[in-house]
C-alpha positions in Angstrom: 30.3 34.9 2.5 29.2 37.9 4.8 26.1 39.2 2.9 26.2 43.0 3.5 28.9 42.6 6.2 28.3 42.6 9.8 26.9 45.2 12.2 29.0 45.9 15.1 29.2 42.9 17.3 31.1 44.5 20.2 28.5 46.1 22.5 28.6 46.9 26.2 26.2 44.6 28.2 22.7 45.8 28.5 22.7 48.8 26.4 23.4 47.6 22.9 25.6 50.5 22.5 29.4 51.2 23.1 29.8 52.4 26.6 32.1 55.7 26.2 34.8 55.8 28.8 34.2 52.6 30.3 37.1 50.1 30.6 36.5 47.2 28.4 35.7 43.8 30.1 37.1 40.5 29.2 34.0 39.7 27.2 34.2 42.9 25.1 38.0 42.3 24.3 37.1 38.7 23.2 34.1 40.0 21.1 36.3 42.6 19.4 38.9 40.0 18.5 36.1 37.6 17.1 34.6 40.5 15.0 37.9 41.3 13.7 38.7 37.8 12.7 35.4 37.5 10.9 35.7 40.8 8.9 39.6 41.4 8.7 40.5 37.8 8.0 37.6 36.9 5.9 36.7 33.8 8.2 32.9 32.7 8.3 33.3 31.4 11.9 35.6 32.4 14.8 35.9 31.5 18.4 38.1 32.3 21.5 39.3 29.6 24.0 40.4 30.5 27.4 42.5 28.3 29.8 40.6 27.0 32.7 41.2 27.7 36.3 43.3 24.5 36.9 45.3 25.1 33.6 44.3 21.6 32.5 41.7 22.5 29.9 40.9 25.0 27.3 37.1 26.2 27.5 35.0 27.7 24.7 34.4 31.3 25.8 33.2 33.4 22.8 32.1 32.3 19.4 30.5 34.0 16.4 29.5 32.7 12.9 28.7 29.3 14.2 26.0 28.0 16.6 27.4 26.7 20.0 25.5 23.5 19.5 27.6 22.7 16.5 30.8 22.8 18.7 29.3 20.9 21.6 32.0 18.2 21.6 34.6 20.8 21.8 33.2 23.2 24.5 36.1 22.0 26.6 39.3 20.4 25.5 42.4 19.1 27.2 45.6 21.1 27.2 47.6 18.2 26.6 45.0 16.8 23.9 45.9 15.8 20.4 43.9 18.7 18.9 45.2 21.8 16.8 44.0 24.3 19.6 45.8 22.6 22.4 48.8 22.3 20.2 48.8 26.1 19.4 48.5 26.7 23.2 51.4 24.5 24.2 53.8 25.4 21.4 53.1 29.3 21.1 52.8 28.7 17.4 50.1 29.0 14.6 48.6 25.7 13.7 47.1 25.9 10.1 45.0 23.1 8.5 44.2 23.4 4.8 41.2 20.9 4.8 39.9 17.5 5.7 42.7 15.6 4.3 45.2 17.7 6.3 43.1 17.4 9.4 43.0 13.6 9.0 46.7 13.3 8.6 47.7 15.5 11.6 44.7 15.6 13.9 42.4 12.5 13.2 40.7 13.2 16.7 39.3 16.4 15.2 37.7 14.7 12.5 36.1 12.2 14.9 33.9 15.1 16.1 33.9 17.3 12.9 34.2 15.0 9.8 33.6 18.0 7.5 35.5 20.0 5.0 36.8 23.3 6.2 40.1 25.1 6.5 41.0 26.5 10.0 43.7 28.3 11.8 44.6 28.2 15.5 46.7 31.1 17.0 48.0 31.3 20.6 46.7 34.3 22.6 49.7 35.3 24.3 50.7 38.2 26.6 54.1 39.4 27.9 54.6 36.6 30.2 51.9 33.9 29.7 49.5 32.4 27.3 45.7 32.9 28.0 44.1 30.8 25.2 43.7 30.4 21.6 42.0 32.3 18.8 40.5 30.1 16.1 38.8 30.9 12.8 37.4 28.8 10.0 37.3 29.4 6.2 35.9 27.3 3.2 38.1 24.4 2.3 40.4 25.1 -0.7 43.5 23.2 -2.1 45.7 25.9 -0.7 44.1 26.3 2.7 43.9 29.7 4.4 45.6 32.6 2.5 48.7 33.8 4.2 47.5 37.4 4.7 44.4 35.9 6.6 46.7 34.0 8.9 48.9 37.1 9.4 45.7 39.1 10.3 44.7 36.6 12.7 48.0 36.4 14.4 48.0 40.4 14.8 44.5 40.1 16.3 45.7 37.4 18.8 48.7 39.4 19.8 46.5 42.5 20.3 44.2 40.6 22.4 46.9 39.1 24.4 48.1 42.7 25.2 44.7 43.6 26.2 44.4 40.8 28.4 47.7 41.7 30.1 46.2 45.2 31.0 43.1 43.5 32.3 45.2 41.2 34.5 47.3 44.2 35.8 43.8 45.8 36.9 43.3 42.7 39.2 40.7 41.0 36.9 40.8 37.2 36.4 41.3 35.9 32.7 40.0 32.2 32.6 37.5 30.0 30.9 33.9 29.7 32.1 31.1 27.1 31.7 28.8 29.5 29.9 29.8 30.6 26.2 29.0 34.0 24.7 27.4 33.4 21.4 27.7 36.6 19.3 25.0 37.2 16.8 25.7 37.8 13.2 23.0 40.2 12.2 21.5 39.9 8.7 20.9 42.9 6.6 17.6 44.1 7.4 14.7 43.0 5.2 11.9 44.9 7.0 11.8 48.5 8.0 9.3 49.8 10.6 8.9 53.5 11.6 6.5 55.2 14.0 4.2 58.2 13.6 1.9 60.2 15.6 -1.1 62.1 13.6 -3.4 64.6 15.2 -6.8 64.0 13.3 -8.0 67.3 14.1 -5.2 69.7 13.1 -3.6 67.1 10.7 -0.3 67.8 12.4 2.0 64.8 11.8 5.2 63.6 13.8 7.2 60.7 12.1 10.7 59.2 13.3 13.7 59.2 10.9 12.8 55.6 9.7 9.6 56.8 8.4 11.3 59.8 6.7 13.7 57.2 5.1 10.8 55.0 3.9 9.1 58.0 2.3 12.2 59.4 1.1 12.0 62.7 3.2 15.3 64.2 4.6 15.9 63.7 8.3 14.2 66.2 10.6 13.9 67.0 14.4 11.5 64.6 16.3 8.3 66.4 17.2 8.3 68.6 14.1 4.8 69.1 12.9 4.3 68.8 9.2 1.1 69.4 7.0 -0.2 66.1 6.1 -1.4 67.3 2.9 2.0 68.5 1.6 3.5 65.1 2.7 0.8 63.1 0.9 0.9 65.3 -2.1 4.6 64.5 -2.5 4.7 61.0 -1.9 1.4 59.1 -2.0 0.0 57.6 -5.2 -2.9 59.9 -6.3 -5.0 56.6 -6.8 -4.6 55.7 -2.9 -5.4 59.1 -1.6 -9.3 58.6 -1.5 -8.8 55.4 0.4 -6.5 57.2 2.8 -8.9 60.2 3.4 -11.8 57.7 4.1 -9.8 55.8 6.5 -8.7 59.0 8.4 -12.4 60.2 8.5 -13.7 56.9 9.8 -10.8 57.1 12.5 -11.9 60.5 13.6 -15.5 59.6 14.1 -15.4 55.8 15.1 -11.8 55.6 16.6 -11.3 52.5 14.2 -8.4 52.5 11.7 -8.3 49.5 9.4 -4.9 48.5 8.2 -4.0 50.0 4.7 -1.6 49.2 1.9 -0.5 52.4 0.2 1.7 53.1 -2.8 4.2 55.8 -2.9 7.1 57.2 -4.8 10.4 57.3 -3.1 13.1 59.9 -3.5 14.4 58.2 -6.8 11.0 58.2 -8.2 10.2 54.4 -7.6 7.0 53.2 -6.7 7.0 51.2 -3.4 4.3 49.6 -1.2 4.0 50.1 2.6 1.6 48.9 5.1 0.1 51.2 7.8 -1.3 50.1 11.2 -2.6 52.5 13.7 -4.8 52.9 16.8 -6.8 55.9 17.9 -6.3 57.4 21.2 -8.3 60.6 22.8 -6.6 63.8 23.2 -5.7 65.3 26.7 -8.7 66.7 28.1 -8.8 70.7 28.4 -6.3 71.3 25.7 -6.6 71.9 21.9 -5.5 68.7 21.0 -8.0 66.1 19.5 -7.8 62.5 18.9 -4.6 61.1 17.7 -3.6 58.3 15.4 -0.6 56.5 16.5 1.0 53.6 14.7 3.6 52.1 12.4 4.6 52.3 8.7 6.0 48.9 7.6 8.2 48.8 4.4 8.4 45.0 3.7 10.1 45.5 0.6 9.8 42.4 -1.6 9.6 40.2 1.4 5.8 39.8 1.2 5.9 39.2 -2.6 8.7 36.6 -2.0 6.9 34.6 0.5 3.7 34.7 -1.6 5.8 33.4 -4.6 7.4 30.6 -2.5 4.0 29.6 -1.1 2.9 28.9 -4.7 5.6 26.5 -5.4 4.9 22.7 -5.1 8.4 22.0 -4.2 9.1 22.3 -0.4 11.1 25.4 0.7 12.0 25.7 4.4 14.5 27.9 6.4 16.3 27.0 9.5 18.0 29.2 12.0 21.7 28.6 13.1 20.7 26.2 15.6 18.8 24.1 13.2 15.2 25.0 14.4 12.7 25.6 11.6 11.4 29.2 11.3 9.6 29.0 8.0 8.0 26.3 5.8 6.0 26.7 2.8 2.7 24.9 1.7 4.8 22.5 -0.4 6.8 21.5 2.5 3.7 20.8 4.5 2.3 18.4 1.8 5.7 16.6 1.2 6.5 16.3 5.0 2.7 15.4 5.8 3.0 17.7 8.7 1.4 21.1 9.5 3.7 24.0 9.9 2.6 24.6 13.4 4.1 21.2 14.2 7.4 22.1 12.8 8.0 25.7 13.6 10.6 26.3 16.5 11.8 22.4 16.3 14.5 20.8 14.6 13.3 18.6 11.6 14.8 15.3 13.2 12.9 16.2 16.4 9.6 17.1 14.8 9.5 14.2 12.4 10.1 10.5 13.8 11.2 9.1 10.4 14.0 11.9 10.3 15.2 10.8 13.7 18.4 9.6 12.3 21.8 10.8 13.5 22.9 10.9 9.9 20.4 13.7 9.2 22.0 15.8 12.1 25.3 14.9 10.8 24.3 16.4 7.3 23.0 19.5 9.0 26.3 19.9 11.0 28.2 19.3 7.8 26.5 22.3 6.1 26.9 24.4 9.3 30.6 23.7 9.9 31.9 23.6 6.2 29.5 26.4 5.1 28.9 24.4 1.7 25.6 23.0 0.4 24.8 19.4 1.2 22.1 17.0 0.4 20.6 13.6 1.7 17.8 11.2 0.9 15.4 9.9 3.3 12.2 7.6 3.3 9.0 9.0 4.7 6.9 6.0 5.6 5.5 3.8 4.1 7.5 4.3 1.0 7.9 7.7 -0.1 11.5 8.8 -0.9 12.4 12.5 -0.4 15.5 14.5 -1.5 16.6 17.0 0.8 19.0 20.0 0.0 20.4 22.4 2.6 22.1 25.7 1.5 23.9 27.6 4.6 24.9 31.0 5.0 25.9 33.0 8.1 22.4 33.6 9.2 21.0 30.1 9.1 20.0 27.8 6.2 17.6 27.5 3.4 16.4 23.9 2.6 14.4 22.4 -0.2 12.8 19.0 -0.4 11.4 17.4 -3.6 9.8 13.9 -4.1 12.3 11.6 -5.4 13.0 7.9 -6.3 16.3 6.3 -5.6 16.2 2.6 -6.4 19.9 2.0 -5.4 19.3 3.6 -2.1 16.2 1.6 -1.7 18.1 -1.7 -2.2 20.8 -0.6 0.1 18.3 0.3 2.9 15.5 -2.4 2.3 14.7 -4.0 5.6 16.3 -1.3 7.8 14.0 0.7 10.1 13.1 4.2 9.0 15.2 5.7 11.7 18.2 4.2 9.9 17.3 5.2 6.2 18.9 8.5 5.7 21.6 8.9 3.1 24.3 11.7 3.1 26.1 13.3 0.2 29.4 14.8 1.1 29.3 18.5 2.3 31.1 21.0 -0.1 29.4 19.6 -3.3 26.6 21.9 -4.5 23.7 20.2 -6.1 20.9 21.5 -8.1 17.6 21.9 -6.0 15.8 19.9 -8.7 17.7 16.9 -8.6 20.1 16.7 -5.4 23.1 14.6 -5.7 22.8 11.9 -3.1 25.1 8.9 -2.2 24.2 5.5 -0.5 23.7 5.6 3.2 26.9 6.7 4.9 25.7 7.6 8.5 28.7 7.7 10.4 27.1 8.4 13.5 24.4 5.8 13.0 27.2 3.1 12.4 28.8 4.2 15.6 25.6 3.9 17.5 25.0 0.4 16.2 28.5 -0.5 17.5 28.1 0.9 21.0 28.6 -1.3 24.0 25.7 -2.0 26.3 24.7 1.1 28.5 25.8 3.5 25.7 23.7 6.4 24.9 21.0 6.0 22.2 20.3 8.4 19.4 18.8 10.9 21.6 22.3 11.4 23.2 23.4 13.6 20.4 26.6 13.8 18.4 28.5 15.4 21.5 28.1 12.4 23.6 29.0 10.3 20.8 32.1 12.1 20.1 33.4 11.5 23.7 33.0 7.9 23.2 34.7 7.9 19.9 37.5 10.2 21.0 38.3 8.3 24.1 38.2 4.9 21.9 40.5 6.5 19.6 43.2 7.6 22.2 42.7 4.1 23.9 43.7 2.3 20.8 47.0 4.1 20.9 47.6 3.0 24.7 49.1 -0.3 25.4 50.3 -0.2 29.0 48.4 0.6 32.2 50.5 3.8 32.7 49.5 4.8 29.1 45.8 4.0 29.6 45.7 6.0 32.9 47.4 9.0 31.2 44.7 9.0 28.5 41.9 8.8 31.0 43.4 11.8 32.9 43.8 13.6 29.7 40.2 13.1 28.2 37.6 12.7 31.0 38.4 15.7 33.2 38.1 18.4 30.3 35.2 16.6 28.6 32.9 16.7 31.8 34.4 19.6 33.7 35.6 17.6 36.7 38.7 18.5 38.8 39.6 15.3 40.3 40.0 11.8 38.9 41.2 8.5 40.4 41.5 5.0 39.2 41.8 1.9 41.3 42.5 -1.5 40.1 41.4 -4.8 41.7 44.2 -7.0 42.7 43.9 -9.9 45.1 40.6 -8.7 46.4 41.9 -5.2 47.1 41.9 -1.8 45.4 45.2 -0.4 44.4 45.6 3.2 43.3 46.8 3.3 39.7 46.0 6.9 38.9 45.2 10.3 40.7 44.9 13.7 39.4 43.7 16.9 41.4 43.6 15.2 44.8 45.3 17.1 47.8 48.7 15.3 48.7 48.3 12.3 50.8 44.4 12.4 50.8 44.1 9.1 49.1 46.8 7.4 51.2 44.2 5.7 53.7 42.4 4.1 51.0 45.2 2.1 49.4 44.5 -1.5 49.8 40.8 -1.1 50.5 39.1 -4.6 50.4 36.7 -4.8 47.5 33.8 -5.4 50.0 34.3 -2.3 51.9 31.7 -0.1 52.7 32.9 2.7 50.6 31.1 4.1 47.4 34.0 3.1 45.0 34.1 -0.6 46.3 30.5 -0.9 46.4 30.0 0.5 42.7 32.7 -2.2 41.6 31.0 -5.0 43.9 27.4 -4.3 42.4 28.5 -3.1 39.0 26.2 -0.1 39.2 27.6 3.5 39.1 26.7 5.8 42.1 26.4 9.6 41.7 26.3 12.2 44.4 25.1 15.7 43.3 26.2 17.3 46.6 28.2 17.0 49.7 25.0 16.4 51.7 24.1 13.4 49.5 27.5 11.7 50.0 27.8 12.4 53.7 24.3 11.3 54.3 24.8 7.9 52.6 28.3 7.3 54.1 28.6 9.2 57.3 32.1 9.8 58.4 33.6 9.4 54.9 36.8 11.7 54.3 35.8 14.7 52.3 38.1 17.2 50.4 37.1 20.4 48.7 34.9 18.6 46.0 31.2 19.1 46.0 29.8 16.3 43.4 31.1 12.7 42.6 30.6 9.9 40.2 31.8 6.5 41.4 32.0 4.2 38.5 32.7 0.6 38.2 35.2 -0.7 35.6 33.9 -3.9 34.4 35.3 -6.1 31.3 33.3 -9.0 30.1 31.5 -9.1 33.4 34.6 -9.3 35.4 35.7 -6.4 38.0 38.7 -4.6 37.0 38.6 -1.5 39.3 36.9 1.8 40.1 37.0 5.2 38.6 36.2 8.2 40.8 35.2 11.7 39.4 35.2 14.8 41.5 33.6 18.1 40.7 34.4 21.4 42.7 30.6 22.6 42.4 27.3 20.9 42.9 26.5 18.9 39.9 23.4 17.1 38.9 24.1 14.4 36.4 21.6 14.1 33.6 20.6 10.9 32.1 22.8 11.5 29.1 25.8 12.2 31.2 25.2 8.9 33.2 24.9 7.0 30.1 28.0 8.5 28.6 30.2 8.1 31.8 28.9 4.4 32.0 29.9 3.8 28.3 33.2 5.5 28.8 34.0 3.4 31.8 33.3 0.2 29.7 35.9 1.3 27.3 38.3 2.2 30.0 37.7 -1.3 31.7 38.4 -3.0 28.5 41.6 -1.2 27.8 43.0 -1.6 31.3 42.2 -5.3 31.1 44.3 -5.5 27.9 46.9 -3.3 29.2 47.5 -5.5 32.3 47.9 -8.6 30.0 50.3 -6.4 27.9 52.4 -5.4 31.0 52.6 -8.9 32.2 53.8 -10.2 28.8 55.9 -7.3 28.2 57.9 -8.0 31.6 58.1 -11.7 30.6 59.7 -10.7 27.2 62.0 -8.2 28.6 63.0 -10.6 31.2 63.9 -13.2 28.5 65.8 -10.7 26.6 67.8 -9.4 29.5 68.7 -12.9 30.4 70.4 -13.3 27.1 72.7 -10.4 27.6 75.7 -10.1 29.8 75.1 -9.7 33.5 78.2 -8.0 34.3 81.3 -6.4 32.5 84.8 -7.8 33.1 87.3 -5.6 34.8 90.5 -5.6 32.9 93.7 -3.4 33.8 94.3 -0.7 31.3 91.0 -0.4 29.7 87.5 0.8 31.0 84.3 -0.6 29.8 80.8 0.7 29.8 77.5 -0.5 28.2 74.0 0.2 27.8 70.9 -1.6 26.5 67.5 0.1 25.9 64.5 -1.9 24.6 62.1 -0.2 22.1 59.2 1.4 23.9 56.4 0.4 21.4 55.1 -3.2 21.2 56.1 -6.1 23.4 58.2 -8.1 20.8 61.9 -8.4 21.8 64.6 -7.5 19.4 67.8 -9.1 18.3 70.4 -6.4 19.4 73.2 -7.7 21.6 76.7 -6.7 23.0 79.5 -8.7 24.6 82.9 -8.4 26.0 85.3 -11.5 26.2 88.5 -11.6 27.7 91.2 -13.5 25.8 95.0 -14.3 26.3 95.5 -11.5 23.6 93.6 -9.0 25.5 89.8 -7.9 25.2 87.2 -8.7 22.4 84.4 -6.2 22.0 81.4 -7.2 20.1 78.1 -5.7 19.0 75.5 -7.2 16.7 71.9 -7.1 15.6 69.6 -9.7 14.2 66.9 -8.4 12.0 63.4 -8.1 13.1 61.6 -7.9 16.5 60.3 -11.4 17.7 61.1 -14.3 19.8 62.9 -15.9 17.0 65.1 -13.0 16.7 66.1 -13.0 20.2 66.7 -16.7 20.1 68.9 -16.4 17.2 70.7 -13.5 18.9 71.3 -15.7 21.9 72.8 -18.4 19.8 75.0 -16.1 17.8 76.4 -14.5 21.1 77.2 -18.0 22.4 78.9 -18.9 19.2 81.0 -15.9 19.1 82.2 -16.5 22.6 83.1 -20.0 21.7 84.9 -19.2 18.4 86.8 -16.3 20.2 87.7 -18.7 23.3 89.1 -21.1 20.8 91.6 -18.6 19.7 90.2 -17.8 16.4 91.1 -14.3 15.0 88.4 -11.9 14.4 88.2 -12.3 10.6 87.7 -16.0 11.0 85.2 -15.5 13.9 82.8 -13.7 11.4 83.5 -16.2 8.6 82.5 -19.1 11.0 79.5 -17.1 12.2 78.5 -16.4 8.6 78.5 -20.3 7.8 76.6 -21.1 11.2 73.7 -18.7 10.7 71.9 -20.7 7.7 72.1 -23.8 9.8 70.0 -22.2 12.6 67.2 -22.4 10.0 65.8 -18.9 10.9 65.9 -17.2 7.5 67.1 -14.1 9.4 70.0 -12.0 8.7 72.3 -10.3 11.1 75.1 -7.7 11.3 78.0 -7.7 13.6 81.1 -5.6 14.5 84.1 -7.3 16.3 87.2 -5.4 17.6 90.0 -7.2 19.5 92.1 -4.8 21.7 95.4 -5.3 23.4 95.4 -2.7 26.3 99.0 -2.8 26.9 100.0 -1.6 23.4 96.8 -0.1 22.1 96.9 -2.2 19.1 93.7 -3.4 17.8 92.1 -5.5 15.0 88.7 -4.6 13.8 86.1 -6.2 11.3 82.5 -5.7 10.3 79.8 -7.9 8.7 77.3 -5.3 7.4 77.2 -3.2 10.6 77.7 0.5 11.3 81.1 1.7 11.6 82.6 2.3 15.2 83.3 6.0 16.2 86.7 6.7 17.9 87.3 9.8 20.1 91.0 10.8 20.3 92.7 12.1 23.3 92.5 15.7 21.9 88.7 15.5 21.6 88.3 15.1 17.7 86.3 12.1 16.4 86.9 9.6 13.6 84.6 7.4 12.0 86.4 4.0 11.7 85.4 2.4 8.2 86.7 -0.9 9.2 87.2 -3.6 6.5 84.8 -6.7 6.3 82.0 -8.0 4.4 78.3 -8.4 3.7 75.5 -9.2 6.2 76.0 -12.6 8.0 73.8 -15.2 6.4 73.8 -13.5 2.8 76.8 -15.5 1.3 78.2 -18.6 2.8 81.4 -18.1 1.2 82.0 -14.4 2.1 85.3 -13.4 3.4 85.8 -10.8 6.2 89.2 -8.9 6.0 90.5 -7.4 9.2 91.8 -3.9 9.5 94.5 -2.9 12.1 94.6 0.3 14.0 96.3 1.8 16.9 94.6 3.6 19.9 96.4 6.3 21.8 96.1 6.4 25.6 92.8 8.3 26.5 90.9 7.2 23.3 87.4 6.2 23.6 85.9 3.6 21.1 82.0 3.5 20.6 80.3 0.5 19.1 76.7 0.8 18.8 73.3 -0.6 16.9 71.2 1.2 14.4 68.8 2.2 17.1 70.9 4.8 18.4 71.4 6.9 15.2 68.6 5.9 12.8 65.5 8.2 12.5 62.6 8.0 10.1 62.9 10.5 7.3 66.5 11.3 8.0 69.8 9.7 6.8 71.7 7.4 8.8 74.9 9.5 8.2 73.4 12.4 9.8 72.7 10.5 12.9 76.3 9.2 13.2 77.4 12.9 12.7 75.3 13.6 15.8 76.9 10.9 17.8 80.4 12.3 16.7 79.3 15.8 18.0 78.1 14.3 21.5 81.4 12.5 21.9 83.4 15.6 20.9 81.9 17.9 23.5 81.7 15.2 26.3 85.1 15.5 28.2 84.1 13.6 31.1 86.5 11.3 33.2 83.6 8.8 33.8 82.8 6.5 31.1 79.4 5.6 32.8 78.6 9.3 32.6 79.7 9.4 29.1 77.3 6.5 28.2 74.3 8.2 29.9 75.0 11.4 28.2 75.2 9.7 24.6 71.9 8.1 25.1 70.3 11.5 26.5 71.5 13.5 23.7 71.1 11.3 20.8 67.9 9.5 21.4 64.7 11.5 20.7 62.3 11.9 23.7 59.2 9.8 23.9 58.9 6.3 22.2 61.7 4.5 20.5 60.8 2.2 17.6 64.0 0.1 17.9 66.3 -1.3 20.5 69.5 0.5 21.4 72.9 -1.2 22.2 75.9 0.8 23.2 79.5 -0.6 24.0 82.2 1.9 25.0 85.8 1.2 25.7 88.6 3.6 26.9 92.3 2.9 26.6 93.7 4.3 30.0 97.4 3.4 28.9 
C-alpha cells in the first residue's frame, strides 16, 4: 500500500526541513495529523476539513495520498449536509463506512460524487470547547470495513490535533478553512541516485559528496577531503573500463571536452553495478597551483534504464500517469496503438489529448482507480473501428496503464451508432484484470448518461465531474423537498458551500411582484425595501427574471456602474439568476460573495442549470403547498370545531396531521354530550387518502347519531360495524368509545381493534385500560362488542389516542405506550391544555411524522 513507507511530510515552509524551536503553524499541525493517519492508521489517503469563517461550511484544507482534483466536488461541503463528514462534525462522533453498499444505504449523496468502492472514517477534530473540523481517511473496501484499531488511532490523532489547535487559538491565531488546499506529496522510493564530484586533472585530487561515496560503496567522509584517484579506481572500477576512463581524462586535460561515460564498478557487497558520469572541464584559478578541474555528476540509474528499454521493446502499450492523471511516460507500443506521438501525450490527460477518449466515462474509470486504489479497466473505440482495452493499476504515486488491441462484439453491438465520444465501457473498480485480457463490461458511463439528461444550459462534457456532481447533488436533495420551505432550505444548504458564497436570497413572482421566500447571510432588514418589487423594476434581480438571462457582477464597481444608487452591503460580487420553469417566470435567485469573483464559463453554466432545477422544484412545491392547504382544510372541516363545556369534567384535544405527503388521513376524535353524561370517541380509518377522510366523516356522523339516539356504547360499535360495509369503501377502521358520568365517576368503555386508553390516577401512577370489545370495524358483520365498566376517582385523567402517537418504525407499539405512561406519570400539571402539549412534545420524535396523531384527554374534577 505504501511502498517503502513515506518520507517525512511535515516540513517547515520554504526550507524543506523541520524548523527547530519554531512554533508549529496550522498547516504544520494538519500535515502532521495527515501523515499520522497515513502511517499509523494504514490509510492510503487522508484529509483535514476545517470550518469556514461563517461556520456554514467545511472546507478541504490539507490532503495527502489523493489528488485534489479527484476531490473537487467535495472541496467545500455544507455543515448541515447529508454527508458523513458534516455528520461527524455536528454530532461529535466517528462516522465509519465499510464500503459502497454502506455508503449507498446511509449517505447516497456521497456516492453521487464518488461512486466507487472504498472504506472510510470521519472523526471530528474537537478541542476543549469547540470543534474545528473533521479528519478523514480512506482504506481499501473490505467486508468488515476499517479495522477498529485503525479507527482508534484516527480518533487519537484527531484529539491530538484538536488540542494543538486549541493552543494555536490561545496564541491569537485563527483556525478556519481557506480557498486553497495544501496537497502534501507522498514521496516515492528513489529510483535514481545522483552524486557530485570535483577532480583536479593535474594532481588527480578528487572530492566527492556522500551520495557518490554511497554509490561507490565508500565510507562517508568529510567534504573537501582529497583522495588519490588511483586508489579509488583500483578499489571500485572494473579493470576492463580503466583504459576508457584514462583516455577520457587525458582528452579532458588537453581539449577541455569530456564525453559521457558508462562505467562498471563493484559495490561494497561485491556486486557489479553500472553508473553514468557526466562532467564539464573548467580552468583553475590563475596564479595558484590548481590546474583544470573536471566537475560533474555520477548517476546510479539502478535498473531504471534497463527497465525502460525492456518496456520499449514490448508491442503492448504501457504508459504512466501522475496522481492528477497526466501522462508522464508512454512506450513505443502505446504510440502505435493510440496513433499519437509521445510528444503529443506527455503532460496531458489521455481524455484531453485524444478526442476519441473525450468521454466522461474514461475520466470516471480513472477516478475509480484513484479513489478506490484498485485496478480497473475499460474498453474504447479508436476511429474508425479499432477496439482498445485499457487497464489501470494505481498506487500512492500515480498509475501504470496498459493498452492492447481487442475485439468486443457485445460492446460493439451495444455502442453501434453512437458517437466515438460516448463509446467507452467501464469495468467496476476493485476487480483486478489480467493485462493480456482485461475484463470489461458494456458501456456504463454514469456521467455520460447524466450529461445526456441535463436540461438546456447545463455544462457539456468539458465541465468536468465536479460541475456535474453539483447538479446531481442538488437534484437528489430537491427530490426529497416537497414544500416551498423545504426547497428553500435545500438551496441554502447546497448552493452557498458549493460556490463559496456568503449570501443567498430567493424571490418568488406573485401577482407581478417579487416576494421574499428565503434569505441567508444578509444584514438584518437589508432586504426589507425590496419586498413587493414589481417584476418590471429597474433592478438586476427583476431584470434577470424579465429577460430570462442571468446577470453577473465580478466587483462592486461593475454593479454600481450598471445600477447607480442601488443599495449595497458588504458583498463584492453577485450573481442574479432567473428562475424559469417551462418558460414561465417563477422568481429570482441572488448569490453574494464577500470578495471580488470572476465567474468562469463553467460556473455560469452550472449556476444556470442549478437554477433551472430550483425553478422546477419551486413550481412543483407551490402546487403542493396549495393542494396541501386544501386537503388539510377539508380534514379540519371534518373534525370538531369546539369542545363542549361540562360541569365536573375537563376536556382537551389535539390533532396533528402527518408532515410527509399531502394525502389526508382518517384519524378522528369527538365528544358528545348525552343525558347520561359525556361520550368520548377516538377512531382511525386505515390509509391516507380522500376516501379514508370521507369514510372518517361518515363514521363520525354515524357515531353521533347512534349515541344521540340513546344506544349504549356496545351497541354503537355493533351498529357502526354493520354500517361500514354499506359505505362500499373496502376500508377497515378502529374505534374506542368511553361513556362517562361526571357526577359519579362511573364509565363504560369498549374498543373495536383500537389501542387501549391510559388512565392516570390521582396519586400519579398510570394504568393501561385493556377494555373489552372486539375486532376491527368491517371485518365481521356479526361481531359483538362487550362493554367493560370502570370507576374514575376525582382527579383522574383519561387519555384516548391514535397509533400515530405511540407507533415508531422498528419499535414495538408496547414500548410506545410505556413512553406515554411515563410522560403522564411525571406530568403533574393543573392545566389539561398544558398536559396535552407536553404529551405531544415528549412522545413525538422531532422532524417528520409519517402518520396523523389524534389525542383526547378528559379529567374528572369531582
